[in-house]
Residue, then its C-alpha position, 0 to 999 in steps of 0.5 A: m051814355n044813354h042814347s035817344p031811341a033815334r040815335l039808337a035806330h042811327f047806330q044800328q044803320e051804321l054798323d050794318r054798313f060798318i058789316l057790309m063795308l069789312r065784308d068787302s075789303n081785303s084790308a080791315t087796317a085800310m078799311l076802318a081808317q077810311w071809316m073812321n076819316i069820313s065818320c069823324a070828318d077828320h081826313a088827316a085822322e091817324i090811327v095807333a097800334v098798341e102792342r098787346s101780345v106777340g109769341y107763339r100759342a096754341a092754334s086752339d082748334i085743328g079747324r085753324l091748322a086746316r085753314l091755315q094748310v100747316q100741320a102743326e102749331d109751331a108753324i104759327q105765330y101769334r099777334r095782338v093789337w089793339l087799335m086806337y083812333k084819336g086815343r080811343i080803342v076802336s078794335d082788338a086784333e088777334n092774328w094767327y099767321v104763319p111766318a115762313r108765308l111772309s118776307p124776312d123784313m114782314r117777318r120783322q116788322l111784326t115781332q119788332s113794331a106794333i105796325p098792324f099786319g094788313t099795313v105790313i103784307g100789303p106787298l103781298a095784294p091780300t085778299r080776304e074771305t069772311l068766316s063768321s060775324e057776329r053783332l054783339w050788340p041787338g040793336p035798339v029794338q032788343s036793348s033793354t037800356g040806351r047804352l052801347p055796350a063796349h064791344v058791338l062786332r066780333h069778325r073773324a076772317l082768313v087771309r090770303n095772298a095774291d097767290g091764294c095762299p092762306v098767311s092769316e087768320v084773324q079776329e077781330l072785336y070792335t068797339r063802341n067807338i066805331l059808331l060813336g063818331e066824334r063822340c068817341c073822343q068824350a065817350g069811348l073806350t080808352l087804353p089802361t094806365g101805363q100802355a104803350v103806344y106806337g102810331y103810323r099813317r096810312 
């Protein structure tokens, strides 16, 4: 969908605001639900998580092991979900977490359901430290078209419990649906056919 210059300028302002809110938030899940509720004027909106991948996976770099304060890659569990709003993808979230620092019930939920990580670990009173925030859309001035790309932001953060111990490193890829508001239901990114959907409310 092509957008007018004025509309693209508005999207850039919204992305700036989204990034600031995300940096200030201790739960990306709660912040995303709040954002979509406000931007779409739907205070009963439901966020839905769709499981993509669960299991052990190489930490991929020594830096991640050091940030999570573990010695071996097999101490880390990998999880990936899509977060959905009204059937549209708003975030592709990857998570490398340390199961030994979570309760048995939290570990069960993370391996046997698609409940978002932030919701599961809420009782730990987690905090987030931003590691990087990369804009994937250059904005209306540098963009050669009037279209938004599929993904507009890549955000990485380290999640700690109330004692300051790291429990997870996350990478969140946010889609253009965070900027489209009510229009995301007509022009948003949707699931591939056959994906299972799991719902939850805040």
